KELUM-307471 format. One record per residue (C-alpha): x, y, z; residue in three letters. Coordinates in Angstrom, 2 decimals. Each point is the difference from the previous one (the first is absolute). Layout:
BEGIN
(node (X; Y; Z); "ALA")
...
//
This chain:
BEGIN
(node (26.61; -0.71; 3.25); "MET")
(node (-2.74; -0.42; 2.62); "ILE")
(node (-2.40; 2.89; 0.66); "ASN")
(node (-2.15; 0.26; 3.13); "ILE")
(node (-3.55; 0.81; -1.08); "LEU")
(node (-1.59; 0.07; 3.44); "TYR")
(node (0.73; -0.70; 3.63); "ARG")
(node (-2.34; -0.25; 2.95); "SER")
(node (0.95; -0.84; 3.55); "SER")
(node (-0.19; -3.75; -0.73); "VAL")
(node (0.29; -0.40; -3.79); "SER")
(node (1.88; 1.23; -3.04); "ALA")
(node (-0.50; -0.22; -3.75); "CYS")
(node (2.93; -0.12; -2.44); "PHE")
(node (0.37; 0.29; -3.77); "GLU")
(node (2.91; -1.38; -2.00); "ILE")
(node (1.09; 2.52; -2.59); "GLU")
(node (-0.06; -1.40; -3.51); "GLY")
(node (-1.99; -0.28; -3.20); "ALA")
(node (-1.65; -3.43; 0.00); "SER")
(node (-3.82; 0.06; 0.39); "PRO")
(node (-1.12; -1.14; 3.46); "HIS")
(node (2.42; -2.92; 0.27); "TYR")
(node (3.65; 0.46; 0.94); "ALA")
(node (2.62; -1.16; -2.54); "PRO")
(node (1.01; -2.77; 2.40); "GLU")
(node (-1.22; -1.54; 3.24); "ASP")
(node (1.45; 1.19; 3.29); "TYR")
(node (0.08; -0.54; 3.75); "ARG")
(node (-0.46; 2.78; 2.55); "VAL")
(node (2.13; 0.21; 3.14); "PHE")
(node (-0.70; 2.33; 2.91); "VAL")
(node (2.97; 0.60; 2.28); "ASP")
(node (1.56; -3.16; -1.42); "GLY")
(node (-3.05; -2.25; 0.53); "VAL")
(node (-1.93; -1.26; -3.02); "GLU")
(node (-3.60; 1.21; 0.12); "ARG")
(node (-1.50; -0.85; -3.39); "LEU")
(node (0.61; -0.84; -3.64); "SER")
(node (-1.41; 1.96; -2.89); "GLY")
(node (-0.45; 0.26; -3.75); "ALA")
(node (-1.70; 3.37; -0.46); "THR")
(node (1.33; 3.55; -0.16); "ASN")
(node (-1.95; 1.00; 3.11); "VAL")
(node (0.26; -1.82; 3.32); "PHE")
(node (-0.95; 0.68; 3.62); "SER")
(node (1.17; -0.69; 3.52); "LEU")
(node (-2.35; -0.35; 2.96); "PHE")
(node (0.26; -0.67; 3.73); "ASP")
(node (2.66; 2.66; 0.44); "LEU")
(node (0.57; 1.97; 3.19); "ALA")
(node (-0.91; 3.70; 0.21); "PRO")
(node (2.70; 2.68; -0.07); "ASP")
(node (2.74; -2.52; -0.85); "THR")
(node (2.92; -0.14; -2.43); "ASP")
(node (0.29; -2.95; -2.40); "TYR")
(node (2.37; -1.02; -2.76); "LYS")
(node (-1.78; -1.67; -2.91); "VAL")
(node (2.00; -2.05; -2.52); "MET")
(node (-1.10; -1.78; -3.19); "LEU")
(node (1.95; -2.97; -1.29); "ARG")
(node (-0.92; -0.80; -3.60); "TYR")
(node (0.11; -3.45; -1.58); "ALA")
(node (3.10; 1.05; -1.92); "SER")
(node (1.79; 0.74; 3.27); "GLY")
(node (0.07; 3.77; -0.24); "LYS")
(node (-1.30; 2.03; 2.93); "THR")
(node (-1.66; 3.32; 0.69); "ASP")
(node (-0.82; 1.67; 3.29); "SER")
(node (-1.63; 2.97; 1.67); "THR")
(node (-0.57; 1.31; 3.50); "GLU")
(node (-3.40; 0.49; 1.60); "LEU")
(node (-1.23; 1.83; 3.07); "HIS")
(node (-3.60; -0.79; 0.92); "THR")
(node (-2.40; 2.72; 1.11); "ALA")
(node (-0.63; 0.78; 3.64); "ALA")
(node (-3.43; -0.44; 1.58); "GLU")
(node (-1.76; 1.07; 3.17); "THR")
(node (-1.29; -3.46; 0.99); "CYS")
(node (-1.48; -3.27; -1.23); "ALA")
(node (-3.28; -1.59; 1.08); "LEU")
(node (-1.62; -3.32; -0.87); "SER")
(node (-3.62; -0.47; -1.03); "VAL")
(node (0.00; -3.01; 2.33); "ARG")
(node (0.33; 2.37; 2.95); "ASP")
(node (-3.38; 1.48; -0.97); "PHE")
(node (-1.78; -3.34; -0.10); "GLY")
(node (0.43; -0.97; -3.67); "ALA")
(node (-0.18; -3.80; -0.27); "VAL")
(node (1.20; -0.60; -3.54); "GLY")
(node (-1.63; -3.40; -0.49); "ASP")
(node (-1.94; 0.91; -3.15); "GLY")
(node (-3.32; -0.73; 1.74); "VAL")
(node (-0.32; 2.53; 2.81); "HIS")
(node (-0.64; 3.49; -1.33); "GLU")
(node (2.83; 2.35; 1.03); "ASP")
(node (-1.34; 3.32; -1.32); "THR")
(node (-0.41; 1.78; 3.33); "GLY")
(node (3.35; -1.13; 1.34); "SER")
(node (1.93; 1.02; -3.12); "ILE")
(node (-1.72; 3.37; -0.31); "GLN")
(node (0.66; 0.73; 3.68); "ALA")
(node (3.66; -0.85; -0.56); "ALA")
(node (0.23; 2.27; -3.06); "ILE")
(node (-1.59; 2.83; 1.96); "ASN")
(node (2.40; -0.50; 2.91); "SER")
(node (3.40; -0.14; -1.69); "VAL")
(node (1.92; 3.22; 0.75); "PRO")
(node (1.24; 2.06; -2.94); "ASP")
(node (3.16; -1.56; -1.40); "GLY")
(node (-0.95; -3.40; 1.36); "GLY")
(node (-0.43; -3.44; -1.54); "ARG")
(node (-2.93; -2.41; 0.32); "LEU")
(node (1.08; -3.64; -0.32); "VAL")
(node (-2.16; -2.79; -1.41); "PHE")
(node (1.64; -3.28; 1.08); "PRO")
(node (-0.66; -3.15; -2.03); "ALA")
(node (-3.71; -0.78; -0.14); "GLY")
(node (-3.14; 0.74; -2.00); "THR")
(node (-1.83; 3.09; 1.23); "TYR")
(node (-3.61; -0.06; -1.19); "LEU")
(node (-1.31; 3.54; -0.10); "THR")
(node (-2.49; 2.48; -1.34); "LEU")
(node (1.41; 3.21; -1.55); "PRO")
(node (2.73; 1.81; 1.92); "LEU")
(node (0.82; 3.71; 0.01); "THR")
(node (3.62; 1.09; -0.27); "LEU")
(node (1.47; 2.97; 1.81); "ARG")
(node (3.04; 2.20; -0.50); "SER")
(node (3.61; -0.53; 1.09); "HIS")
(node (-0.06; -3.77; 0.64); "ILE")
(node (1.35; -3.19; -1.56); "THR")
(node (-1.90; -3.27; -0.23); "LEU")
(node (2.36; -2.97; -0.09); "GLU")
(node (-1.41; -3.27; -1.37); "LEU")
(node (2.46; -2.68; 0.99); "ARG")
(node (0.58; -3.28; -1.82); "GLU")
(node (-3.20; -2.03; 0.21); "GLY")
(node (-2.18; 2.97; 1.00); "ALA")
(node (-3.14; 0.70; -2.03); "ALA")
(node (-2.68; 2.65; 0.33); "ILE")
(node (-3.10; -1.78; -1.37); "LEU")
(node (-3.10; 1.90; -1.09); "GLY")
(node (-3.33; -1.12; 1.35); "SER")
(node (-2.53; -1.37; -2.48); "THR")
(node (-2.95; 1.63; 1.83); "GLU")
(node (-0.79; 2.74; -2.50); "ARG")
(node (-2.95; 1.35; 1.97); "ASP")
(node (2.40; 0.91; 2.83); "ARG")
(node (2.30; 2.09; -2.20); "TYR")
(node (-0.65; 3.71; 0.58); "PRO")
(node (-1.00; 2.00; -3.07); "ILE")
(node (2.02; 3.19; -0.41); "VAL")
(node (-1.78; 2.82; -1.79); "THR")
(node (1.65; 1.37; -3.12); "GLY")
(node (-0.38; 3.62; 1.08); "LEU")
(node (-0.82; 1.35; 3.45); "ALA")
(node (-0.87; 3.63; 0.70); "ARG")
(node (1.35; 2.11; 2.84); "ASP")
(node (-3.17; 1.08; 1.89); "PRO")
(node (1.60; 3.31; 1.00); "ALA")
(node (1.53; 1.12; -3.29); "THR")
(node (-1.75; -2.12; -2.59); "GLY")
(node (3.37; -1.10; -1.38); "LYS")
(node (0.09; -3.36; -1.73); "GLU")
(node (2.32; -2.61; 1.52); "ILE")
(node (0.95; -2.79; -2.47); "PRO")
(node (0.12; -3.39; 1.70); "LEU")
(node (-0.57; -2.86; -2.44); "ALA")
(node (0.17; -0.74; -3.72); "ALA")
(node (0.12; -2.83; -2.50); "PHE")
(node (0.49; -0.22; -3.77); "GLU")
(node (0.58; 3.71; -0.40); "GLY")
(node (-3.00; 1.31; 1.96); "LEU")
(node (-0.51; 1.17; 3.57); "GLU")
(node (-2.56; -2.47; 1.26); "ARG")
(node (-0.91; -1.95; 3.13); "PRO")
(node (2.28; -2.98; 0.53); "SER")
(node (0.30; -2.76; 2.52); "TYR")
(node (2.93; 0.82; 2.26); "GLN")
(node (3.18; -1.67; -1.19); "SER")
(node (1.85; -2.54; 2.11); "LEU")
(node (2.84; 2.44; 0.71); "LEU")
(node (-1.25; 3.53; -0.54); "GLN")
(node (1.87; 3.24; 0.55); "GLY")
(node (-1.51; 3.45; -0.42); "ALA")
(node (2.11; 3.16; 0.26); "PHE")
(node (2.76; -1.86; 1.83); "VAL")
(node (3.75; 0.32; -0.46); "GLU")
(node (3.23; -1.82; 0.79); "ASP")
(node (-1.46; -3.51; 0.03); "VAL")
(node (1.77; -3.24; -0.87); "SER")
(node (-1.16; -3.60; -0.33); "VAL")
(node (3.05; -2.26; -0.09); "VAL")
(node (1.02; -3.61; 0.31); "GLY")
(node (-0.37; -3.35; -1.76); "PRO")
(node (-3.59; -0.50; 1.21); "GLY")
(node (-3.30; 0.26; -1.88); "THR")
(node (-3.03; 2.26; -0.27); "VAL")
(node (-2.76; -2.21; -1.40); "ASP")
(node (-3.26; 1.52; -1.22); "GLY")
(node (-1.57; -3.47; 0.00); "ASN")
(node (-2.10; 0.92; -3.01); "GLY")
(node (-0.41; -3.58; -1.16); "GLN")
(node (-1.75; -1.14; 3.18); "ASN")
(node (-2.63; 2.72; 0.22); "GLY")
(node (-2.47; 1.26; -2.60); "ASP")
(node (2.25; 2.85; -1.19); "TRP")
(node (0.61; -1.60; -3.40); "TRP")
(node (-3.68; -0.80; -0.68); "HIS")
(node (-2.92; 2.27; -0.95); "ASP")
(node (1.93; 3.03; 1.23); "PHE")
(node (-1.87; 2.39; -2.30); "ASP")
(node (-2.97; -0.36; 2.36); "SER")
(node (1.96; 1.00; 3.11); "PHE")
(node (-1.05; 3.26; 1.73); "PRO")
(node (3.58; 1.32; -0.22); "ALA")
(node (3.21; -0.59; -1.94); "ALA")
(node (2.07; -2.96; 1.09); "ARG")
(node (2.91; 0.63; 2.37); "PRO")
(node (3.63; -0.25; -0.93); "ARG")
(node (2.60; -1.78; 2.10); "VAL")
(node (1.87; 3.27; 0.60); "VAL")
(node (-1.56; 3.42; -0.72); "PHE")
(node (1.99; 3.20; 0.65); "LEU")
(node (-2.01; 3.21; -0.34); "ASN")
(node (2.08; 3.18; -0.09); "ARG")
(node (2.85; -1.50; 1.96); "CYS")
(node (3.69; 0.80; -0.26); "LYS")
(node (3.28; -1.79; 0.64); "ASN")
(node (-1.43; -3.54; 0.04); "VAL")
(node (2.08; -3.12; -0.64); "THR")
(node (-0.96; -3.62; -0.49); "LEU")
(node (3.11; -2.16; 0.18); "HIS")
(node (0.28; -3.73; -0.45); "GLY")
(node (-3.59; -0.96; 0.75); "VAL")
(node (-2.23; -2.27; -2.05); "THR")
(node (-3.35; 1.57; -0.86); "VAL")
(node (-2.56; -2.42; -1.38); "LYS")
(node (-3.58; -0.81; -0.95); "ASN")
(node (-1.46; 3.48; 0.06); "GLY")
(node (-3.79; 0.30; -0.07); "PRO")
(node (0.81; 2.31; -2.93); "SER")
(node (3.27; 1.88; -0.60); "TRP")
(node (2.77; -1.06; 2.36); "ASN")
(node (1.89; 3.30; 0.49); "LEU")
(node (-1.61; 3.39; -0.62); "HIS")
(node (2.05; 3.10; 0.90); "PRO")
(node (-2.36; 2.93; -0.68); "PHE")
(node (1.03; 3.68; -0.19); "PHE")
(node (3.03; -0.88; 2.09); "SER")
(node (3.61; 1.17; -0.06); "ARG")
(node (3.27; -1.90; 0.29); "ASN")
(node (-1.30; -3.57; -0.04); "VAL")
(node (2.45; -2.90; -0.34); "SER")
(node (-0.81; -3.66; -0.61); "VAL")
(node (3.26; -1.95; 0.30); "LEU")
(node (0.74; -3.71; -0.44); "ASP")
(node (-3.65; -0.96; 0.51); "CYS")
(node (-1.96; -2.88; -1.50); "PHE")
(node (-3.55; 0.87; -1.10); "VAL")
(node (-2.11; -2.95; -1.09); "THR")
(node (-3.51; -1.23; -0.77); "ALA")
(node (-1.36; -2.77; -2.24); "PRO")
(node (0.25; 0.84; -3.69); "LYS")
(node (-3.79; -0.36; -0.40); "ASP")
(node (-0.94; 2.18; 2.99); "SER")
(node (-1.99; 3.15; -0.93); "PRO")
(node (1.66; 3.43; 0.08); "ASN")
(node (2.79; -1.10; 2.34); "THR")
(node (2.51; 2.53; -1.34); "ASP")
(node (3.38; -0.13; 1.68); "GLY")
(node (0.76; 3.65; 0.72); "CYS")
(node (-2.04; 2.97; -1.26); "ASP")
(node (1.64; 3.27; 1.10); "PRO")
(node (-2.50; 2.73; -0.85); "GLU")
(node (0.76; 3.75; -0.23); "SER")
(node (3.10; -0.44; 2.14); "CYS")
(node (3.18; 2.09; 0.04); "ASP")
(node (3.19; -2.10; 0.05); "THR")
(node (-0.54; -3.76; 0.10); "VAL")
(node (2.76; -2.63; 0.01); "ASN")
(node (-0.84; -3.63; -0.79); "ILE")
(node (3.30; -1.87; 0.01); "ILE")
(node (0.96; -3.66; 0.17); "GLY")
(node (-3.59; -1.24; 0.26); "CYS")
(node (-1.69; -3.06; -1.44); "ARG")
(node (-3.60; 0.06; -1.25); "PHE")
(node (-2.25; -2.90; -0.99); "SER")
(node (-3.65; 1.06; -0.02); "VAL")
(node (-3.39; -0.22; -1.73); "GLY")
(node (0.08; 3.40; -1.70); "ASP")
(node (2.64; 2.66; -0.67); "ASP")
(node (3.19; -0.50; 2.02); "CYS")
(node (0.63; 3.75; 0.36); "ILE")
(node (-2.66; 2.47; -1.18); "ALA")
(node (0.83; 3.68; 0.18); "ILE")
(node (-3.06; 2.20; 0.31); "LYS")
(node (-1.09; 3.59; 0.67); "SER")
(node (-3.77; -0.22; 0.22); "GLY")
(node (-2.89; 0.57; -2.35); "LYS")
(node (-1.06; 3.38; -1.31); "LEU")
(node (-1.89; 1.17; 3.08); "GLU")
(node (2.97; -0.47; 2.31); "MET")
(node (2.46; 1.46; -2.51); "ALA")
(node (-2.01; 3.20; -0.38); "VAL")
(node (-0.31; 0.34; 3.76); "LYS")
(node (3.59; -0.72; 1.09); "TYR")
(node (2.26; 0.09; -3.09); "LYS")
(node (2.33; -2.52; 1.62); "ALA")
(node (2.00; -2.01; -2.57); "PRO")
(node (1.95; -3.16; 0.65); "ALA")
(node (3.50; 1.44; 0.02); "ASP")
(node (3.55; -1.24; 0.54); "LYS")
(node (-0.48; -3.76; 0.11); "TYR")
(node (2.93; -2.44; -0.09); "THR")
(node (-0.54; -3.71; -0.68); "ILE")
(node (3.20; -2.03; -0.07); "ARG")
(node (1.27; -3.57; 0.32); "ASN")
(node (-3.50; -1.47; 0.27); "CYS")
(node (-1.41; -3.32; -1.20); "LEU")
(node (-3.57; -0.07; -1.36); "MET")
(node (-1.84; -3.23; -0.72); "GLU")
(node (-3.46; -1.07; -1.20); "PHE")
(node (-1.70; 3.40; 0.07); "GLY")
(node (-2.05; 1.69; -2.71); "HIS")
(node (2.68; 2.67; -0.27); "GLY")
(node (3.44; 0.08; 1.59); "ALA")
(node (0.19; 3.81; 0.30); "VAL")
(node (-3.17; 1.86; -0.96); "THR")
(node (-0.84; 3.68; -0.19); "LEU")
(node (-3.69; 0.81; 0.30); "GLY")
(node (-2.59; -0.25; -0.96); "SER")
(node (-1.08; 2.27; 2.88); "GLU")
(node (2.76; 2.56; -0.60); "ALA")
(node (-1.99; 3.22; -0.46); "SER")
(node (2.53; 2.10; 1.92); "ALA")
(node (2.87; -1.39; -2.05); "GLY")
(node (3.13; -2.08; 0.50); "VAL")
(node (3.41; 1.65; -0.25); "THR")
(node (3.62; -0.97; 0.58); "ASN")
(node (-0.28; -3.77; 0.19); "LEU")
(node (3.06; -2.24; -0.20); "SER")
(node (-0.36; -3.78; -0.35); "VAL")
(node (3.41; -1.71; -0.20); "THR")
(node (1.73; -3.36; 0.54); "GLN")
(node (-3.26; -1.92; 0.24); "CYS")
(node (-0.90; -3.55; -1.00); "TYR")
(node (-3.49; -0.87; -1.28); "PHE")
(node (-1.17; -3.60; -0.29); "HIS")
(node (-3.29; -1.24; -1.50); "ALA")
(node (-1.97; 3.23; 0.38); "THR")
(node (-2.61; 0.82; -2.64); "ASP")
(node (1.70; 3.31; -0.77); "ARG")
(node (3.35; 1.39; 1.07); "GLY")
(node (0.09; 3.78; -0.05); "LEU")
(node (-3.61; 1.10; -0.24); "ARG")
(node (-1.46; 3.50; -0.31); "ILE")
(node (-3.78; 0.26; -0.21); "LYS")
(node (-2.25; 3.05; -0.24); "SER")
(node (-3.03; 1.29; -1.93); "ARG")
(node (-1.95; 3.07; -0.96); "ARG")
(node (-1.58; 1.43; 3.12); "GLY")
(node (3.04; -0.20; 2.24); "ARG")
(node (0.46; 3.75; -0.52); "GLY")
(node (2.53; 2.65; -0.96); "LYS")
(node (1.98; -0.42; 3.24); "ASP")
(node (0.66; -3.63; -0.93); "SER")
(node (3.47; 0.71; -1.32); "VAL")
(node (2.17; -3.12; -0.02); "ILE")
(node (3.57; 0.86; -0.92); "THR")
(node (3.68; -0.45; 0.74); "ASN")
(node (-0.40; -3.74; 0.31); "ILE")
(node (3.10; -2.23; -0.16); "LEU")
(node (0.08; -3.79; -0.22); "PHE")
(node (3.61; -1.22; -0.11); "ASP")
(node (1.86; -3.29; 0.41); "ASN")
(node (-2.99; -2.34; 0.08); "ILE")
(node (0.00; -3.79; -0.44); "ARG")
(node (-3.25; -1.74; -0.98); "MET")
(node (-0.90; -3.67; -0.45); "GLU")
(node (-3.35; -1.24; -1.36); "ARG")
(node (-1.57; 3.45; 0.22); "VAL")
(node (-2.79; -0.02; -2.57); "LEU")
(node (0.52; 3.63; -1.11); "THR")
(node (3.09; 1.76; 1.39); "PRO")
(node (-1.00; 3.64; -0.72); "ILE")
(node (-3.54; 1.43; -0.06); "VAL")
(node (-1.23; 3.60; -0.11); "ILE")
(node (-3.77; -0.02; -0.39); "ASN")
(node (-2.05; 3.22; -0.14); "LEU")
(node (-3.25; -1.86; -0.66); "TRP")
(node (-0.38; -1.87; 3.30); "TYR")
(node (-3.53; -1.37; 0.35); "ASN")
(node (-0.31; -1.12; 3.61); "CYS")
(node (-0.84; 1.28; 3.49); "CYS")
(node (-2.37; 2.91; -0.85); "ASP")
(node (-3.77; 0.17; -0.52); "PRO")
(node (0.57; 1.53; -3.45); "ASP")
(node (2.94; -2.19; -0.99); "CYS")
(node (-1.83; -1.49; -2.99); "HIS")
(node (-1.42; 3.31; -1.29); "ASP")
(node (0.80; 1.22; -3.51); "GLU")
(node (1.82; 2.97; 1.53); "TYR")
(node (2.61; -2.41; 1.34); "VAL")
(node (0.44; -2.20; -3.08); "TRP")
(node (-0.68; 2.30; -2.95); "SER")
(node (2.98; 0.29; -2.33); "ARG")
(node (-1.22; 3.37; -1.26); "GLU")
(node (2.21; 3.00; 0.76); "LYS")
(node (-2.03; 1.52; 2.83); "LEU")
(node (0.57; 3.52; 1.41); "PRO")
(node (2.80; 0.36; 2.55); "VAL")
(node (-1.67; 1.29; 3.15); "ASP")
(node (0.14; -0.22; 3.79); "ASP")
(node (-0.67; -3.75; -0.18); "ARG")
(node (2.95; -0.85; -2.26); "THR")
(node (3.06; -1.66; 1.58); "PRO")
(node (3.53; 0.63; -1.26); "HIS")
(node (2.85; -2.46; -0.47); "MET")
(node (3.53; 1.46; -0.04); "GLY")
(node (3.36; -1.77; -0.30); "SER")
(node (0.61; -3.72; 0.51); "PHE")
(node (3.38; -1.72; -0.20); "THR")
(node (0.37; -3.78; -0.18); "PHE")
(node (3.57; -1.23; -0.21); "ARG")
(node (2.34; -2.88; 0.81); "ASN")
(node (-2.69; -2.66; 0.04); "MET")
(node (0.31; -3.73; -0.66); "ASP")
(node (-3.36; -1.75; -0.46); "CYS")
(node (-0.30; -3.70; -0.86); "THR")
(node (-2.99; -2.22; -0.77); "ASP")
(node (-2.49; 2.81; -0.52); "SER")
(node (-3.24; -0.96; -1.72); "GLU")
(node (-2.42; 2.77; -0.97); "VAL")
(node (1.99; 3.10; -1.03); "ALA")
(node (3.47; 1.40; 0.51); "ALA")
(node (-1.31; 3.53; 0.49); "CYS")
(node (-3.55; 1.34; -0.25); "TYR")
(node (-0.29; 3.78; 0.26); "ILE")
(node (-3.34; 1.61; -0.91); "ASP")
(node (-0.33; 3.75; 0.64); "GLY")
(node (-3.02; 2.27; -0.30); "LEU")
(node (-0.85; 1.31; -3.43); "THR")
(node (-0.40; 3.61; 1.17); "GLU")
(node (2.82; -0.09; 2.58); "SER")
(node (2.90; -2.17; -1.21); "PRO")
(node (2.70; -1.23; 2.36); "ILE")
(node (2.91; 2.48; -0.19); "GLU")
(node (2.92; -2.41; -0.26); "SER")
(node (0.90; -3.66; 0.34); "VAL")
(node (3.61; -1.20; 0.00); "THR")
(node (0.80; -3.70; -0.42); "LEU")
(node (3.72; -0.68; 0.37); "GLU")
(node (2.20; -3.07; 0.47); "ASN")
(node (-2.89; -2.45; 0.16); "ILE")
(node (-0.24; -3.68; -0.87); "HIS")
(node (-3.38; -1.75; -0.16); "ILE")
(node (-0.61; -3.59; -1.11); "SER")
(node (-3.23; -1.96; -0.24); "PHE")
(node (-0.83; -3.41; 1.42); "ALA")
(node (-0.38; -2.78; -2.56); "PRO")
(node (-3.35; -0.93; 1.60); "ASP")
(node (-1.27; 3.62; 0.12); "ALA")
(node (-3.79; 0.37; 0.13); "ARG")
(node (-2.08; 2.97; -1.14); "PRO")
(node (-1.52; 2.44; 2.49); "ASP")
(node (-0.91; 3.68; 0.29); "ARG")
(node (3.08; 2.12; 0.75); "PRO")
(node (-2.09; 2.78; 1.61); "ALA")
(node (-3.39; 0.30; 1.65); "MET")
(node (-1.94; 2.13; -2.48); "GLN")
(node (-3.24; -0.18; -1.91); "GLU")
(node (0.08; -1.99; -3.25); "PHE")
(node (3.57; -1.15; 0.70); "ALA")
(node (1.27; -2.70; -2.34); "LYS")
(node (1.81; -3.04; 1.23); "GLU")
(node (3.65; 0.06; -1.04); "ARG")
(node (2.82; -2.50; -0.05); "CYS")
(node (3.70; 0.73; -0.52); "ARG")
(node (-0.76; 3.60; -0.93); "LEU")
(node (3.12; 2.18; -0.34); "GLY")
(node (0.25; 3.67; 0.96); "LEU")
(node (-3.44; 1.58; -0.36); "TYR")
(node (-0.21; 3.77; 0.53); "LEU")
(node (-2.93; 2.27; -0.82); "ASP")
(node (-0.41; 3.71; 0.73); "ASN")
(node (3.49; 0.78; 1.28); "VAL")
(node (1.66; 3.26; -1.05); "ARG")
(node (3.62; -1.16; 0.18); "LYS")
(node (1.19; -3.60; -0.08); "VAL")
(node (3.64; -1.03; 0.36); "SER")
(node (0.95; -3.66; -0.53); "VAL")
(node (3.69; -0.70; 0.55); "LYS")
(node (1.75; -3.35; 0.26); "ASN")
(node (-3.22; -2.00; 0.31); "VAL")
(node (0.04; -3.68; -0.96); "ARG")
(node (-3.17; -2.07; -0.40); "LEU")
(node (-0.17; -3.76; -0.52); "GLU")
(node (-2.99; -2.04; -1.11); "GLY")
(node (-2.25; 2.86; -1.13); "VAL")
(node (-2.90; -0.85; -2.29); "GLU")
(node (-0.44; 2.74; -2.60); "GLY")
(node (1.61; 3.44; 0.03); "GLU")
(node (2.44; 0.70; 2.82); "LYS")
(node (-0.96; 3.68; 0.22); "LEU")
(node (-3.50; 1.38; -0.47); "ILE")
(node (-0.14; 3.75; 0.60); "ALA")
(node (-3.21; 1.81; -0.83); "GLY")
(node (-0.86; 3.58; 0.85); "GLY")
(node (3.62; 0.65; 1.02); "CYS")
(node (1.54; 3.33; -1.04); "GLU")
(node (3.64; -1.13; 0.18); "SER")
(node (1.44; -3.52; 0.04); "VAL")
(node (3.78; -0.39; 0.25); "GLU")
(node (1.68; -3.39; -0.09); "THR")
(node (3.62; -1.03; 0.46); "GLU")
(node (1.27; -3.54; 0.34); "GLY")
(node (-3.46; -1.42; -0.65); "PHE")
(node (-0.86; -2.41; -2.79); "ASP")
(node (-3.60; 0.81; -0.84); "ALA")
//
């Protein structure tokens, strides 16, 4: 069965119903009204260059000969305009900022702004509501390398009449001045960026990746969405962010569909997508290959959590491919307002340092409740440590190396203490791991409530090398470590098979209840 995930006036995104992670069980060809348009091998595919307000019949013919089909009606639109009509040159040399911004400002509500093939060199652009940007094949929005010409957006502005604070910019869990991002939306709604084109932050050609701690403001992202709603990115390639590539922030109903997010594996802090304190996020059918976490789910540091109490809630990650990041799917560490109702399913992780990674620490606060987290039907290859929950994270804060963070003493539970609820890991097949199968290390005074490991196979590479499974003070290097759990109230291990472990297969300390079934410890 084929499900339609999204349709714009000129594009559509489809998902093949099934159980295989990311890749379809067999290759296929896609026909539109009887004409072959593309071939595919993944569970999610897209069509572009469609006509608005038009009926189509879409058929898949699989390698085995079987077929499947669905009907599509594209969305209507008010009009379409081209950035070329506003003077944009698109030669990668002439700066097109003014022309593109004038075009964005001029498109009527419900209209589409077309970027024909070309490279559009630009300074940051400001999005507006009720429009679609279409990046056609061969079209690229390219960020300027002239950092001194990027506007700096204040973290908080104040209404001169009422004194009310207006939040405008943030980075790494704090409201702080930031260089304006290449595509930046603030308080906008009903915005789409679609097509097979590219949004390129051009981070490698400027000074964004060098000596950035001395900059007068936080580095920009490629796309930053502040308190927006009903925003979709479909099909586009997002690459080479000066820092994080995609950063939805306090936004609602954000979808990232069939996109490719990429940066060199040694580029600093180039996370793929970091949705922070958002309500309802869908990341489906995407590929990530970046220099830091592929997807990092956040909800701010303590100051923002106390002020807004806005958790990351109702996130769906499905049919994605993650490669070469520090973590494939990460929660935290800036999650002081909590993370709830997360589902990560049918994903494929390749050569990331960690697979499913939760990181927090004392000081994130009592509102940092991370619970109702499901990881299901995951395939991993050459992931050093497939599962990590680390409550002793020692990075990214001025006090991160203080004794308060690393002390193993049972400290008082107070307003600074985070809480970890229920975590379910099931139906996972992980091959050629190296460091540890599972490394879960809860707080002494606030143990993780429950961890369920079910229907899991993990094997180790014959050439496995030792490394630290989690970023924490005094961490030991490990190699071929089995299931390590400390400070968890309830542990359930069912139908778990480990191959190539050195030493005990299950090490459970400080755990109140450990139940095993179908596990040879």
